[in-house]
N, C-alpha and C positions, 0 to 999 in steps of 0.2 A: 563422570560429569556429562550431562546431556548438552546438546547444542541447540541454541535458539534458532528459530527460523524467522527471517525478516519477511515483510509483505512486499518488499520492493525487489523487482528482478526483470530480466529480459532474456528471451531465448529465440533462436531462429533455426528452422529445419527446412532444407530445400532438396530437390531431386528431380528425377524425370520418371514419368509413369511409362507403362508398357506401350502405350499408343503414341509415345513421343511428346506428350504434354509435360511441360516443366511446371513445377509447383514450388511454392514457398509459404511456410507457416511462420508467422511472427506473433509472439506472445509477450505481453507486457503486464506487469502488475504493480499496483501502488496500495497505499493504506486504505482500509475499509473496515467498517464495523462488523460486517459479515462477509460472506462469499458472494460476489456479484460478477458473473461471467457475461461479457458482451461479445457476441460472435459476428463477424463480417464474412459471409460466405458468398461465392459467386452464384449466379443464377443456375438452378438445377442441382445444387448441392445441399438443399435444405434437409434432406434425409439424414445427413450426418449429425445434425444438431443434438438429438437425444443422446447418442453415444458419447459425443464430446462432453456434454454436461455431466454425464455419469462418471466419465474418466476423471474429469477435473475435480469433482466432489470427493473422489477417493484419495486424491493426492494433496488437496489444499483445504484449509478450514476457513481462512479469512483472506480478505483482500479484494480490491476491484481489479479484475483481470479482463484484458481485451485480447482477443485472438482473431487474426485476419488471415485469410487464405487467398493467394493469387494464383491463377492458372493461365498458362500461355502456351498456345500450340502453333508452331510455325508450319503452315501448309497452305497451298493455294487450292481453292475449290476445283474439282474436276468438272469440266464442261461437257455437256451432251447435247445432241441435236434433237430439237423438237420436230419430229417427222411431220406431224400434221401442219405445223406452221411453215416448214420448209416446202412441203408440197403445195400449199396454198400460194406461197410467194413465187414458186417456180411457175405454176399455172398462170398467174397474173403476168409475170415477166414474159413468158412465151406468147401469151395472147397479145400483149402490147407490141412485142417484136414483130408479130405477124401483121399487125395493123399499120405499123409504121414502115414505109418503104425505105430500104437501105439500112435498116437497123441490124445490129448483130445480136447473136444469142447472148443471154445474160451470163456473166462470169460467176463461177462457183463462189469465189471469195466475196463478191458483192452480195450474193444471196445470203451467205453465212453471216455477214456483217449487219444484216437487217435486224432491228429490234425484235426479240421474241424467238428468233430462230435457234439461237444458242442459249442455254440456261445451265445454271449450276446443278449438278447432280444432287438429288435428295437422297441422303443415306438414312435408312431406317435405323433407329437406335437399337443397339445390341444390349439387351437387359443384363445378360451374363457379364459382358465386358464392363458395363456401368457399375454393376455390383462389385466386381473385382477392383475397379478404380476406387470406389468408396472405401473398401477394405484397406487398400494401400494408403489412402489419404488419412484414414483413422490411425494407422500404425505410425505414420509420420507425425501425426499430432501427439501421440503418446511419447515419441522421442523428443519432440519440442517441449512437452510438459515436463519430462524428466530433466531437461536442460534448465527449465525455469525453476524447478525445485532445487537443483544444484546451485543456481545463482542465488536463490533466496537463502539457502543454507550458508553459503559463503558470506553473504551480507550479515546473516544472523550471528556468525562467529565474531565478526567485527563489532557488532552491537553488544555482544556479551562482554567483551573487554571494556567497552566504553561504559556500560551500565555498572560493571563491577567497580570501575574507577570512581564513578559518581557516588556509589554507595559508600566507598571508603572516605570520600570527601565529606559526605553527609554525616558519617559516623564520627569523624574528627571534629566537625562543627558541633555535633551533639555533645561530645565530651567537653569541648571548650565552653559550651553553654552551661553544662552542669557545674564546671569549676567556677564560673562567674556567678552563677545563681547561689552557690554555697555561701558566698560573701555578702549576699544582699541584705540579710537581717542586720548585720553590723553596720553596713553602709547606710541603711535606713535609720538606724538609731543615731548615727553621727549627724545625718542630715536633719533629723528631728531636733536634736539638741542645738544645732546651728540655727534653725528657724526660731526656736524658743528664745535663744540668746538675742537674736535680732529683734524679736518682738518685745521681750520683757527686760532685756538688759542682763548683764551677768549676775546681778544680785537677784533679779526676779526668777532666774532659773532655779534657785534654791527653794522657791516656794512651791514648786511642782513636786508632788509626792513621787518617790521612786516607783511605787506600785502602779500609779497612774501612767507613768512614763512607760513602764514595762507593758502595760495593757495596750497602749497605742502602738508600740513597736510590734507586738504580737499580731495586732489587727492588720497592720501594714504588711507584715511578713506573710500572713495568711492570704491576703489578696494577691500577693505577687509570687506565691508558691507555684513553681513550674515543674515540680518533681513528677507529677502524673504525666504531663506532656512529654517529659524527657524519657520516662519509662515506656510510654507508648511508642515513641520514636525508635527506641532500641528494639522493641518487639517488631515494628514494621521493617526495620533494617534486616533483622534476622529472617523474617518471612520473605523479603525480597531476595536475599541471598539464596535461600532455599529454592525459590522459583528459578533463579539463574542456574543453579546446580541441576535442577530437574530438566531444564531445557525445553523441549517441544511443548507447544500449547500453553505457554505462560502469559501470552499477551493480555488477555482479558483480566486475569488476576493482577498482573502488574499495573494495568490501567486503574483498577480499583484501589490498589495500595497507594499509588501516587496521589490520589485524591485524599487519602487518610494522612499522608505526609503533609500535604498542603494545610489541612485542617489543624494539625498539631503545631506547625510552624506559625500559623496565624495567631493561634492562642498564646503561644510563647511570647510573640512580639507584643501582644496586647497586655500581657501581664508584666512585661519587663519594667523594672524600677531603676534601671541604670542604662546609661548610654552605651557602655561596652556590650551589655547583653542584647540591647536592641540591634547593635551593629552585627553581632553574631547571628541574631535571628534573621536579619535581612539577607546576610550571606547564605544562610540556610535556605531561605525561600528561593533565592536565585539558583542554588544547586538543585533543589527539588524541581524547579521549573525545567531545568535542563534534563533532569531524569525523566520527567513526564513527557517531554518532547521526544526523547529517544525511545522510551517505552511504547509510544504510539506506533512505532514501526514494527513491533514484534507481533508475530502471528498469534 
């Protein structure tokens, strides 16, 4: 027996890159008609997008998936002296010291504190290191994606049990409807006789030919015949069970089948000629609605 896969899941993968940068991937997925991947990547990591989309499409078929990457590097920028700015500041300070009687020579720390003398070192990007970083991040994404698949499979296993239980409930209601429907012709005959007696009196009932009475009962029975609906419900139940047994990729077909279930239940209720059968039909519709809600989670 195959295992269903849900479209709901969460996974996280974190670690530290070779340059000391810590990272974290977070993947979330919910129901969706198709596969929709929304990526949130830090500045400078857009080159990852194509590979991530390709990897996701290989593992997932449906669902709205959001994937976010956070990067954090704990380091202070290295400061370097701007020699030209320092020389200019020193020349100006010495010139002023020479012009002002009794002044002292400028202190080194005072010069270094002047704006523009010290600046952060500009490190040229290392393309090889950046490429290696992207490879590591893509591998971590694959690990997070595998975790998401596992989470969706675990949720799918639970869904499989729930759906199987709902199909059992629907099958039992279908059988109850068949048993109730089998007695409808006789109930309609009794109801017709009761109506005639009320209208014509007990003596007037005898004036209605038995053949005419049989024709009316047959007409009523034909209008309320639900055997085709019950047969189709049985076929849909068998088809749904086969999809559960097959497992993976059953979502779209299950969604279509639930619509057929709804159609047959509505017709059964509209044809019902008795309160008990109507009550069973309403219970059937409620169970089918629960089936439809749960089936919407299947990939």
